[in-house]
DOMAR-765976 format. One line per field, with one value per atom (N, C-alpha, C, CB): atom name; residue in three letters; x, y, z. Coordinates in steps of 0.2 Angstrom, whole numbers. Each point is the difference from the previous one (the first is absolute). Glycine has a CB too. Example, Ala and Ser with C-alpha at 12.3 -4.5 7.8 and 13.67 -1.06 7.14 Angstrom:
residues 2
atom <- (N  CA  C  CB  N  CA  C  CB) .
type <- (ALA  ALA  ALA  ALA  SER  SER  SER  SER) .
east <- (66  -4  4  -9  7  4  -4  6) .
north <- (-28  6  6  -6  11  6  5  -3) .
up <- (39  0  0  6  -10  1  3  -10) .
END
This chain:
residues 225
atom <- (N  CA  C  CB  N  CA  C  CB  N  CA  C  CB  N  CA  C  CB  N  CA  C  CB  N  CA  C  CB  N  CA  C  CB  N  CA  C  CB  N  CA  C  CB  N  CA  C  CB  N  CA  C  CB  N  CA  C  CB  N  CA  C  CB  N  CA  C  CB  N  CA  C  CB  N  CA  C  CB  N  CA  C  CB  N  CA  C  CB  N  CA  C  CB  N  CA  C  CB  N  CA  C  CB  N  CA  C  CB  N  CA  C  CB  N  CA  C  CB  N  CA  C  CB  N  CA  C  CB  N  CA  C  CB  N  CA  C  CB  N  CA  C  CB  N  CA  C  CB  N  CA  C  CB  N  CA  C  CB  N  CA  C  CB  N  CA  C  CB  N  CA  C  CB  N  CA  C  CB  N  CA  C  CB  N  CA  C  CB  N  CA  C  CB  N  CA  C  CB  N  CA  C  CB  N  CA  C  CB  N  CA  C  CB  N  CA  C  CB  N  CA  C  CB  N  CA  C  CB  N  CA  C  CB  N  CA  C  CB  N  CA  C  CB  N  CA  C  CB  N  CA  C  CB  N  CA  C  CB  N  CA  C  CB  N  CA  C  CB  N  CA  C  CB  N  CA  C  CB  N  CA  C  CB  N  CA  C  CB  N  CA  C  CB  N  CA  C  CB  N  CA  C  CB  N  CA  C  CB  N  CA  C  CB  N  CA  C  CB  N  CA  C  CB  N  CA  C  CB  N  CA  C  CB  N  CA  C  CB  N  CA  C  CB  N  CA  C  CB  N  CA  C  CB  N  CA  C  CB  N  CA  C  CB  N  CA  C  CB  N  CA  C  CB  N  CA  C  CB  N  CA  C  CB  N  CA  C  CB  N  CA  C  CB  N  CA  C  CB  N  CA  C  CB  N  CA  C  CB  N  CA  C  CB  N  CA  C  CB  N  CA  C  CB  N  CA  C  CB  N  CA  C  CB  N  CA  C  CB  N  CA  C  CB  N  CA  C  CB  N  CA  C  CB  N  CA  C  CB  N  CA  C  CB  N  CA  C  CB  N  CA  C  CB  N  CA  C  CB  N  CA  C  CB  N  CA  C  CB  N  CA  C  CB  N  CA  C  CB  N  CA  C  CB  N  CA  C  CB  N  CA  C  CB  N  CA  C  CB  N  CA  C  CB  N  CA  C  CB  N  CA  C  CB  N  CA  C  CB  N  CA  C  CB  N  CA  C  CB  N  CA  C  CB  N  CA  C  CB  N  CA  C  CB  N  CA  C  CB  N  CA  C  CB  N  CA  C  CB  N  CA  C  CB  N  CA  C  CB  N  CA  C  CB  N  CA  C  CB  N  CA  C  CB  N  CA  C  CB  N  CA  C  CB  N  CA  C  CB  N  CA  C  CB  N  CA  C  CB  N  CA  C  CB  N  CA  C  CB  N  CA  C  CB  N  CA  C  CB  N  CA  C  CB  N  CA  C  CB  N  CA  C  CB  N  CA  C  CB  N  CA  C  CB  N  CA  C  CB  N  CA  C  CB  N  CA  C  CB  N  CA  C  CB  N  CA  C  CB  N  CA  C  CB  N  CA  C  CB  N  CA  C  CB  N  CA  C  CB  N  CA  C  CB  N  CA  C  CB  N  CA  C  CB  N  CA  C  CB  N  CA  C  CB  N  CA  C  CB  N  CA  C  CB  N  CA  C  CB  N  CA  C  CB  N  CA  C  CB  N  CA  C  CB  N  CA  C  CB  N  CA  C  CB  N  CA  C  CB  N  CA  C  CB  N  CA  C  CB  N  CA  C  CB  N  CA  C  CB  N  CA  C  CB  N  CA  C  CB  N  CA  C  CB  N  CA  C  CB  N  CA  C  CB  N  CA  C  CB  N  CA  C  CB  N  CA  C  CB  N  CA  C  CB  N  CA  C  CB  N  CA  C  CB  N  CA  C  CB  N  CA  C  CB  N  CA  C  CB  N  CA  C  CB  N  CA  C  CB  N  CA  C  CB  N  CA  C  CB  N  CA  C  CB  N  CA  C  CB  N  CA  C  CB  N  CA  C  CB  N  CA  C  CB  N  CA  C  CB  N  CA  C  CB  N  CA  C  CB  N  CA  C  CB  N  CA  C  CB  N  CA  C  CB  N  CA  C  CB  N  CA  C  CB  N  CA  C  CB  N  CA  C  CB  N  CA  C  CB  N  CA  C  CB  N  CA  C  CB  N  CA  C  CB  N  CA  C  CB  N  CA  C  CB  N  CA  C  CB  N  CA  C  CB  N  CA  C  CB  N  CA  C  CB  N  CA  C  CB  N  CA  C  CB  N  CA  C  CB  N  CA  C  CB  N  CA  C  CB  N  CA  C  CB  N  CA  C  CB  N  CA  C  CB  N  CA  C  CB  N  CA  C  CB  N  CA  C  CB  N  CA  C  CB  N  CA  C  CB  N  CA  C  CB  N  CA  C  CB  N  CA  C  CB  N  CA  C  CB  N  CA  C  CB  N  CA  C  CB  N  CA  C  CB) .
type <- (MET  MET  MET  MET  ASP  ASP  ASP  ASP  LYS  LYS  LYS  LYS  ILE  ILE  ILE  ILE  PHE  PHE  PHE  PHE  CYS  CYS  CYS  CYS  ILE  ILE  ILE  ILE  ILE  ILE  ILE  ILE  PRO  PRO  PRO  PRO  ALA  ALA  ALA  ALA  ARG  ARG  ARG  ARG  GLY  GLY  GLY  GLY  GLY  GLY  GLY  GLY  SER  SER  SER  SER  LYS  LYS  LYS  LYS  ALA  ALA  ALA  ALA  ILE  ILE  ILE  ILE  PRO  PRO  PRO  PRO  ARG  ARG  ARG  ARG  LYS  LYS  LYS  LYS  ASN  ASN  ASN  ASN  ILE  ILE  ILE  ILE  LYS  LYS  LYS  LYS  LEU  LEU  LEU  LEU  PHE  PHE  PHE  PHE  CYS  CYS  CYS  CYS  GLY  GLY  GLY  GLY  LYS  LYS  LYS  LYS  PRO  PRO  PRO  PRO  LEU  LEU  LEU  LEU  ILE  ILE  ILE  ILE  VAL  VAL  VAL  VAL  TRP  TRP  TRP  TRP  SER  SER  SER  SER  ILE  ILE  ILE  ILE  GLU  GLU  GLU  GLU  GLN  GLN  GLN  GLN  ALA  ALA  ALA  ALA  LEU  LEU  LEU  LEU  GLY  GLY  GLY  GLY  SER  SER  SER  SER  LYS  LYS  LYS  LYS  TYR  TYR  TYR  TYR  GLU  GLU  GLU  GLU  ILE  ILE  ILE  ILE  ILE  ILE  ILE  ILE  PRO  PRO  PRO  PRO  TYR  TYR  TYR  TYR  VAL  VAL  VAL  VAL  SER  SER  SER  SER  SER  SER  SER  SER  ASP  ASP  ASP  ASP  ASP  ASP  ASP  ASP  GLU  GLU  GLU  GLU  GLU  GLU  GLU  GLU  ILE  ILE  ILE  ILE  LEU  LEU  LEU  LEU  LYS  LYS  LYS  LYS  ILE  ILE  ILE  ILE  ALA  ALA  ALA  ALA  SER  SER  SER  SER  SER  SER  SER  SER  ALA  ALA  ALA  ALA  GLY  GLY  GLY  GLY  ALA  ALA  ALA  ALA  HIS  HIS  HIS  HIS  ILE  ILE  ILE  ILE  ILE  ILE  ILE  ILE  CYS  CYS  CYS  CYS  ARG  ARG  ARG  ARG  SER  SER  SER  SER  PRO  PRO  PRO  PRO  GLU  GLU  GLU  GLU  LEU  LEU  LEU  LEU  SER  SER  SER  SER  GLU  GLU  GLU  GLU  ASP  ASP  ASP  ASP  SER  SER  SER  SER  THR  THR  THR  THR  PRO  PRO  PRO  PRO  LEU  LEU  LEU  LEU  GLU  GLU  GLU  GLU  PRO  PRO  PRO  PRO  VAL  VAL  VAL  VAL  ILE  ILE  ILE  ILE  GLU  GLU  GLU  GLU  ASP  ASP  ASP  ASP  ALA  ALA  ALA  ALA  LEU  LEU  LEU  LEU  GLU  GLU  GLU  GLU  SER  SER  SER  SER  VAL  VAL  VAL  VAL  GLY  GLY  GLY  GLY  ALA  ALA  ALA  ALA  PHE  PHE  PHE  PHE  ASP  ASP  ASP  ASP  THR  THR  THR  THR  VAL  VAL  VAL  VAL  LEU  LEU  LEU  LEU  LEU  LEU  LEU  LEU  LEU  LEU  LEU  LEU  GLN  GLN  GLN  GLN  PRO  PRO  PRO  PRO  THR  THR  THR  THR  SER  SER  SER  SER  PRO  PRO  PRO  PRO  VAL  VAL  VAL  VAL  ARG  ARG  ARG  ARG  THR  THR  THR  THR  CYS  CYS  CYS  CYS  VAL  VAL  VAL  VAL  ASP  ASP  ASP  ASP  ILE  ILE  ILE  ILE  ASP  ASP  ASP  ASP  ASN  ASN  ASN  ASN  ALA  ALA  ALA  ALA  VAL  VAL  VAL  VAL  ASP  ASP  ASP  ASP  GLN  GLN  GLN  GLN  TYR  TYR  TYR  TYR  ASP  ASP  ASP  ASP  ARG  ARG  ARG  ARG  GLU  GLU  GLU  GLU  ALA  ALA  ALA  ALA  ALA  ALA  ALA  ALA  MET  MET  MET  MET  SER  SER  SER  SER  LEU  LEU  LEU  LEU  PHE  PHE  PHE  PHE  SER  SER  SER  SER  ALA  ALA  ALA  ALA  VAL  VAL  VAL  VAL  GLU  GLU  GLU  GLU  MET  MET  MET  MET  GLU  GLU  GLU  GLU  ASP  ASP  ASP  ASP  ILE  ILE  ILE  ILE  CYS  CYS  CYS  CYS  LEU  LEU  LEU  LEU  TRP  TRP  TRP  TRP  LYS  LYS  LYS  LYS  LYS  LYS  LYS  LYS  LEU  LEU  LEU  LEU  LYS  LYS  LYS  LYS  GLY  GLY  GLY  GLY  SER  SER  SER  SER  LEU  LEU  LEU  LEU  GLU  GLU  GLU  GLU  SER  SER  SER  SER  VAL  VAL  VAL  VAL  THR  THR  THR  THR  TYR  TYR  TYR  TYR  ASP  ASP  ASP  ASP  TYR  TYR  TYR  TYR  LYS  LYS  LYS  LYS  ASN  ASN  ASN  ASN  ARG  ARG  ARG  ARG  GLY  GLY  GLY  GLY  ARG  ARG  ARG  ARG  ARG  ARG  ARG  ARG  GLN  GLN  GLN  GLN  ASP  ASP  ASP  ASP  ARG  ARG  ARG  ARG  ASP  ASP  ASP  ASP  PRO  PRO  PRO  PRO  TYR  TYR  TYR  TYR  TYR  TYR  TYR  TYR  LEU  LEU  LEU  LEU  GLU  GLU  GLU  GLU  ASN  ASN  ASN  ASN  GLY  GLY  GLY  GLY  SER  SER  SER  SER  ILE  ILE  ILE  ILE  TYR  TYR  TYR  TYR  VAL  VAL  VAL  VAL  PHE  PHE  PHE  PHE  ASN  ASN  ASN  ASN  ARG  ARG  ARG  ARG  ASP  ASP  ASP  ASP  ASN  ASN  ASN  ASN  LEU  LEU  LEU  LEU  ARG  ARG  ARG  ARG  PHE  PHE  PHE  PHE  ASN  ASN  ASN  ASN  ASN  ASN  ASN  ASN  ARG  ARG  ARG  ARG  LEU  LEU  LEU  LEU  ARG  ARG  ARG  ARG  GLU  GLU  GLU  GLU  LYS  LYS  LYS  LYS  ILE  ILE  ILE  ILE  SER  SER  SER  SER  ILE  ILE  ILE  ILE  MET  MET  MET  MET  LYS  LYS  LYS  LYS  MET  MET  MET  MET  PRO  PRO  PRO  PRO  LEU  LEU  LEU  LEU  TRP  TRP  TRP  TRP  LYS  LYS  LYS  LYS  SER  SER  SER  SER  PHE  PHE  PHE  PHE  GLU  GLU  GLU  GLU  LEU  LEU  LEU  LEU  ASP  ASP  ASP  ASP  SER  SER  SER  SER  PRO  PRO  PRO  PRO  GLU  GLU  GLU  GLU  ASP  ASP  ASP  ASP  TRP  TRP  TRP  TRP  ASP  ASP  ASP  ASP  ILE  ILE  ILE  ILE  CYS  CYS  CYS  CYS  GLU  GLU  GLU  GLU  SER  SER  SER  SER  PHE  PHE  PHE  PHE  ALA  ALA  ALA  ALA  LYS  LYS  LYS  LYS  SER  SER  SER  SER  LYS  LYS  LYS  LYS  LEU  LEU  LEU  LEU  LEU  LEU  LEU  LEU  ASN  ASN  ASN  ASN  LYS  LYS  LYS  LYS  GLU  GLU  GLU  GLU) .
east <- (739  0  7  -14  17  6  -2  7  -2  -2  -4  11  -16  -4  1  -9  10  0  -6  10  -11  -6  1  -4  0  0  -6  7  -6  -5  1  0  -3  1  -4  1  3  -3  3  -2  0  3  -3  2  1  -2  -6  12  -13  -6  -6  7  -11  -7  -5  4  -9  -4  -7  6  -9  -7  1  -4  10  1  8  -9  10  7  4  -4  10  5  -3  5  -9  -4  5  -8  13  4  3  3  -2  2  -5  10  -16  -6  -2  -4  2  -1  -6  5  -5  -5  -1  2  -7  -1  7  -8  11  5  7  -8  9  6  0  2  4  0  -2  9  -12  -3  5  -9  15  4  3  3  -4  3  -5  6  -12  -4  2  -10  11  3  6  -6  10  8  -1  5  -9  -1  -4  0  -4  -4  5  -11  15  5  5  -1  3  5  -3  6  -13  -3  -2  -4  6  -2  4  -3  0  4  6  -11  11  5  5  -8  13  6  -1  9  -12  -3  5  -13  17  4  -4  11  -13  -4  5  -9  8  3  -5  9  -8  -4  3  -5  2  2  -4  3  1  -3  5  -7  4  4  0  -3  0  -1  5  -12  16  5  -4  8  -13  -4  -3  -2  -1  -2  5  -8  14  5  3  3  -3  2  -5  6  -12  -5  0  -7  8  1  6  -6  11  6  0  7  -10  -2  -4  1  -5  -5  2  -9  15  3  1  -4  2  1  6  -12  14  6  -3  6  -2  -3  3  -2  -1  2  -2  0  5  -2  -2  8  -14  -3  2  -9  10  2  -7  10  -9  -6  -4  7  -3  -3  -5  10  -9  -4  -5  9  -10  -4  -6  10  -12  -5  -7  9  -14  -6  -2  -3  6  -2  4  -4  9  5  -3  9  -9  -3  5  -6  3  4  6  -11  10  4  7  -10  12  6  4  -4  -1  2  3  -9  5  2  7  -12  12  6  6  -7  6  6  2  -4  -1  2  4  -11  9  3  7  -11  12  7  5  -5  2  5  1  -4  0  1  3  -9  9  3  -5  8  -6  -4  -6  10  -16  -6  -4  1  -4  -5  -7  7  -9  -7  -1  -2  -2  -2  -7  7  -7  -6  -1  1  -7  -1  -6  4  -2  -5  -1  3  -9  -1  -2  -3  6  -2  -7  12  -15  -7  -5  4  -2  -4  3  -3  2  2  -4  4  -10  -4  1  -9  15  1  4  0  2  3  7  -12  16  5  -3  8  -13  -3  -2  -5  2  -2  6  -9  14  7  2  4  -4  2  -4  3  -10  -5  2  -9  10  2  6  -5  10  7  -1  6  -10  -2  -4  0  -4  -5  5  -11  15  5  4  1  2  4  -3  7  -13  -4  -2  -5  2  -3  6  -11  17  5  -1  3  -6  -2  6  -12  10  6  -2  2  -9  -2  -6  4  -5  -6  -2  4  -11  -2  -6  4  -4  -6  -6  9  -15  -6  -6  5  -10  -6  -5  2  -6  -5  -6  4  -7  -6  -5  6  -11  -5  -6  4  -5  -5  2  -9  12  2  -3  10  -14  -3  3  -11  16  3  -2  10  -10  -2  6  -13  12  5  -3  10  -8  -2  3  -4  1  3  -4  3  1  -3  -6  5  -6  -5  -6  3  -2  -5  2  -5  1  2  0  -4  9  1  2  2  -6  1  6  -11  16  7  0  6  -8  1  -6  8  -13  -6  -4  0  -5  -5  -6  5  -6  -6  -7  8  -7  -6  -2  3  1  0  3  -1  -2  4  1  -5  -1  1  1  5  -4  1  8  -10  10  7  5  -6  2  4  3  -8  4  2  6  -12  14  5  7  -8  13  6  4  0  4  3  6  -3  4  5  6  -8  14  5  3  3  -3  3  7  -12  17  6  1  5  -3  -1  7  -9  14  6  5  -7  4  3  7  -11  11  6  0  -1  8  2  6  -4  4  6  1  -2  9  1  7  -9  11  7  3  -3  9  4  0  8  -8  0  -5  6  -12  -6  2  -8  12  2  3  1  2  2  -5  9  -15  -6  -4  -1  5  -3  -7  7  -8  -6  0  -5  3  1  -4  2  -7  -5  1  -9  10  2  -1  7  -9  -1  -4  11  -9  -4  -1  4  -11  -2  -4  1  0  -4  -3  7  -13  -4  -1  -6  8  -1  -5  12  -17  -7  2  -9  6  0  -7  13  -15  -6  -1  -1  -5  -1  3  -11  10  3  7  -10  14  7  2  2  -7  2  -1  -3  2  0  7  -11  12  6  0  3  2  0  2  4  -10  1  -3  0  -4  -3  -1  -6  4  -1  -5  4  -10  -5  3  -9  13  3  3  2  2  4  -5  9  -14  -5  -3  -3  2  -3  6  -8  14  5  2  4  -4  2  -6  7  -13  -5  0  -6  8  0  6  -5  11  6  -1  6  -10  -1  -5  3  -8  -5  1  -8  12  1  7  -10  15  7  3  3  -3  3  -3  3  -10  -4  2  -9  10  1  7  -7  12  6  1  4) .
north <- (411  6  0  -1  6  0  1  5  -5  2  6  -5  4  6  3  -5  11  4  1  6  -8  0  5  -12  18  4  0  7  -8  -1  6  -12  18  6  -1  6  -5  -1  4  -11  18  4  -1  8  -6  -1  3  -2  8  4  -2  9  -11  -1  2  -10  14  3  -3  10  -12  -4  -7  6  -9  -7  0  -6  8  1  -7  8  -6  -6  -5  1  2  -4  -6  10  -7  -5  -6  9  -9  -6  -3  5  -2  -3  -7  12  -16  -7  -1  -3  1  -1  -8  12  -14  -8  -4  1  2  -3  2  -9  13  2  8  -11  13  8  2  0  5  2  0  6  -3  1  -7  11  -16  -6  -4  -1  3  -3  3  -1  7  2  -3  10  -10  -3  -7  7  -11  -8  0  -3  7  0  1  4  1  1  -5  11  -14  -6  -6  4  -5  -5  0  -1  6  1  -5  13  -15  -4  4  -7  14  4  1  5  -2  1  7  -7  8  6  1  -1  8  1  5  -3  1  5  5  -9  15  5  4  0  0  4  7  -11  16  7  3  1  0  2  5  -11  15  4  -3  10  -16  -3  -6  5  -5  -5  -7  9  -9  -7  -3  4  1  -2  -4  9  -5  -3  -7  12  -12  -6  -6  7  -6  -5  -2  4  1  -1  -4  10  -8  -4  -7  10  -12  -7  -4  5  -1  -3  -1  6  -4  -1  6  -11  16  6  4  1  3  5  6  -5  9  5  7  -7  12  6  6  -4  7  5  6  -5  7  6  6  -7  13  6  3  2  2  3  5  0  3  4  -4  7  -13  -4  -4  -1  2  -4  4  -7  13  4  -2  9  -7  -2  2  1  4  3  -2  10  -14  -3  -4  1  0  -4  -6  10  -16  -6  1  -7  11  0  2  3  2  1  -5  11  -15  -5  -6  3  -4  -6  2  -3  9  2  0  7  -5  0  -7  10  -14  -7  -3  -2  3  -2  3  -1  7  2  -3  11  -14  -3  -7  7  -10  -8  -1  -3  8  -2  -1  -5  1  0  -5  3  -1  -4  4  -6  2  4  -1  -3  -2  -1  0  -8  13  1  -3  10  -14  -2  3  -11  15  3  -4  12  -14  -4  5  -12  14  4  -5  11  -11  -5  1  0  5  1  -3  11  -15  -5  -7  10  -13  -6  -6  4  -3  -5  -1  2  -4  -2  -6  12  -15  -6  0  -6  1  0  0  -6  2  -1  7  -12  17  6  4  -1  0  4  -3  2  -9  -3  3  -12  12  2  7  -7  11  7  1  3  -7  0  -3  0  -6  -3  6  -12  15  5  5  -3  6  6  -3  5  -10  -3  -1  -4  0  -2  7  -11  16  6  5  -2  0  5  7  -7  7  6  4  -6  12  5  0  7  -8  0  -4  12  -15  -5  1  -8  9  0  -4  11  -14  -5  4  -9  7  3  -4  9  -6  -4  3  -3  -1  2  2  -7  13  2  1  6  -11  0  4  -11  13  5  4  -9  15  4  7  -6  9  6  6  -6  9  5  7  -8  12  7  5  -3  9  5  6  -6  10  7  5  -3  7  5  6  -8  13  7  -1  5  -9  0  -4  10  -13  -5  -7  10  -15  -6  -2  -3  -1  -2  -7  11  -15  -7  0  -4  -1  0  -6  5  -11  -6  -2  -3  6  -1  6  -12  13  5  -1  3  0  -2  2  1  3  2  -5  12  -16  -6  -6  8  -10  -5  -7  5  -7  -6  -6  6  -12  -6  -1  -5  2  -1  -4  0  -5  -4  3  -8  14  4  5  -2  3  5  -3  5  -2  -2  0  5  -11  0  5  -13  14  4  -5  11  -8  -4  4  -5  2  3  -3  1  4  -2  -2  8  -14  -3  0  -7  10  1  -6  8  -14  -6  -2  -3  4  -2  5  -13  15  5  -3  10  -11  -2  6  -13  15  5  1  6  -3  1  6  -4  2  5  7  -9  9  7  4  -5  2  5  5  -9  7  4  7  -10  10  6  5  -6  4  5  0  -2  0  0  -3  11  -17  -4  -6  9  -14  -7  -2  -2  5  -1  4  -4  1  4  -4  7  -3  -2  -6  4  -10  -6  -3  -2  3  -2  -7  13  -18  -5  -1  -6  3  -1  -7  10  -13  -7  0  -4  0  0  -5  3  -1  -4  0  2  -7  0  6  -12  13  6  -2  3  -10  -2  0  -7  8  1  7  -11  16  6  6  -4  0  5  2  -6  12  2  1  5  -6  1  8  -12  15  7  2  3  -7  1  -7  11  -11  -6  -4  6  -3  -4  -3  8  -5  -4  -6  10  -10  -5  -6  8  -7  -6  -3  4  0  -2  -4  10  -7  -4  -7  12  -12  -6  -5  6  -4  -4  -4  8  -3  -3  -5  11  -9  -4  -7  11  -11  -6  -4  4  -2  -3  -3  7  -2  -2  -2  8  -6  -2  -6  13  -11  -5  -6  9  -9  -7  -4  5  -2  -4  -3  8  -4  -3  -6  11) .
up <- (392  4  5  0  1  4  7  -9  14  6  1  3  2  1  7  -8  8  7  3  -4  10  4  5  -3  3  6  4  -7  14  5  5  -2  1  4  7  -10  15  7  5  -4  4  5  7  -9  14  6  3  1  -3  2  -2  1  3  -2  6  -8  6  5  1  -4  -1  0  4  -11  8  4  2  -8  14  2  -1  9  -11  -2  -5  12  -17  -4  -4  -2  0  -5  4  -7  14  3  5  -1  0  4  -2  2  2  -3  -4  10  -16  -4  -1  -6  8  0  2  -10  16  3  -2  1  -6  -3  0  -7  7  0  -7  9  -10  -6  -6  7  -6  -5  -3  6  -2  -2  -5  11  -12  -5  -7  9  -10  -6  -2  2  3  -2  -2  9  -6  -1  -7  12  -13  -7  -5  5  -5  -5  -1  2  3  0  -2  9  -9  -2  -8  12  -15  -7  -4  1  -7  -5  -3  -3  3  -3  5  -8  6  5  2  -6  12  3  6  -5  5  6  4  -7  13  4  4  0  0  4  4  -8  14  5  1  5  -6  1  7  -13  18  6  4  0  4  5  7  -7  7  7  1  1  4  1  2  4  -1  1  -6  12  -16  -6  -5  1  -1  -5  3  -3  9  4  -2  9  -8  -2  -7  9  -13  -8  -2  -1  4  -1  2  1  4  3  -5  12  -15  -4  -7  7  -9  -6  -5  2  0  -4  1  1  -6  0  4  -11  14  4  -3  10  -10  -2  6  -13  16  5  -3  8  -7  -3  4  -5  2  4  3  -7  12  3  -5  11  -16  -5  -4  0  -1  -4  4  -9  15  5  3  2  -5  2  -2  0  4  -2  -8  13  -14  -7  -6  6  -5  -4  -5  8  -15  -5  -1  -5  2  0  -6  4  -9  -6  3  -8  11  3  4  -1  5  4  -4  9  -14  -5  -4  -2  0  -3  4  -7  13  5  1  6  -6  1  -6  8  -13  -7  0  -5  7  -1  5  -4  9  4  -1  8  -13  -2  -6  7  -11  -7  -6  6  -11  -6  1  -7  6  -2  -4  11  -16  -5  2  -8  11  2  8  -10  12  7  2  0  5  3  7  -6  7  6  4  -5  11  4  6  -4  5  7  5  -7  13  5  3  3  -4  2  -5  5  -9  -4  0  -8  14  1  -4  12  -13  -3  -7  9  -11  -6  0  -4  -2  0  -5  3  -3  -4  -7  8  -9  -7  -2  3  1  -2  -3  8  -5  -2  -7  12  -12  -7  -5  6  -5  -5  -2  4  1  -2  -4  11  -10  -4  -7  11  -11  -6  -5  6  -3  -4  -3  7  -2  -1  -6  12  -12  -5  -7  9  -8  -6  -4  6  -2  -4  -1  6  -5  -1  3  -10  16  3  3  3  -1  3  7  -10  12  7  0  1  6  1  7  -8  9  7  1  1  5  2  1  4  -5  1  1  -7  9  1  -5  13  -17  -5  4  -9  9  3  -5  9  -9  -5  1  -2  8  2  5  -4  3  5  -2  2  2  -1  5  -4  1  4  -1  1  4  0  3  1  -3  3  1  -5  10  0  -4  11  -14  -5  1  -9  12  1  4  -10  15  4  -2  4  -10  -3  -1  -5  5  -1  -7  12  -15  -7  0  -3  -1  -1  -4  0  1  -3  -5  9  -7  -3  -5  9  -8  -4  0  3  -8  0  3  -11  17  4  -3  10  -15  -4  -5  1  -3  -4  2  -9  15  4  -4  10  -14  -4  4  -9  6  4  2  -7  13  2  -5  11  -14  -5  -6  4  -5  -6  1  -4  10  2  -1  8  -11  0  7  -12  13  6  1  0  7  2  3  1  -1  3  6  -10  16  6  1  5  -5  1  8  -9  10  7  4  -4  1  4  1  5  -7  2  -4  3  -10  -4  -5  2  -3  -5  -4  7  -13  -4  -5  1  -2  -4  -2  5  -10  -3  4  -12  14  4  -3  3  -10  -3  2  -10  12  1  6  -4  8  6  -2  7  -13  -3  0  -6  5  -1  7  -13  18  7  1  1  -5  0  -2  -3  8  -2  -6  13  -14  -6  -5  7  -14  -5  -6  7  -13  -6  -1  -2  0  -1  7  -12  14  7  -1  5  -1  0  7  -8  8  6  1  -1  7  2  5  -2  1  4  5  -10  16  6  4  1  2  3  6  -4  5  5  7  -5  7  7  0  1  -6  0  0  -6  6  -1  5  -11  17  6  3  3  -1  3  7  -11  14  8  1  2  -1  1  7  -13  16  6  4  -5  11  4  -3  11  -14  -2  -7  5  -9  -6  3  -7  12  3  1  6  -3  1  -6  11  -16  -6  -4  0  -1  -3  3  -4  11  3  -1  8  -8  -1  -7  8  -13  -7  0  -5  7  0  3  1  5  3  -3  10  -13  -3  -7  7  -11  -7  -2  -2  6  -2  5  -4  10  5  1  5  -5  0  -6  6  -11  -7  1  -7  10  1  5  -4) .
END
């Protein structure tokens, strides 16, 4: 495997958790966790932090990441990640394999990243995403004013053990071929799923999530170290 381009997107605006990307998570700025996880891989992963925020970029650089100044046009609440990744790639040169680590998923390890790249390479995939297997999930939706079961037939509920599992994309790790971005989608063609446990699959979107993730990080990761 050649050098891997790692993009860590971290814009300055955060409403639910102000200054989220540099808020201390288990004693270190949140953005630093993803940078150190990338640098700790057995693969030659080159981390780049894309941000519109000077303080985030300064902290990222001190932690060992390359920095990319993101334009205001690519830093809106509604901006999807694909153009942000493409913009970053255009500024750094030739990479075939892209690793996307979202800083809002800090409860991962270097080994998780290694496993993702191993699987991506072994299966000759074009895309890979991390997910949690949901063995018993009963989802419903409202359709034209009525409730409809989505992931199972409530009229023929059956046994939990007899239902096929679902896979919930957890947002922690993505590996994909750069060419996918020509279709404005990181996931394309041969897609592989790398399973992670539920406790590694919480994202930092609210203050409550922060408490949950720190608890798992302290009890299951830091104590072991």
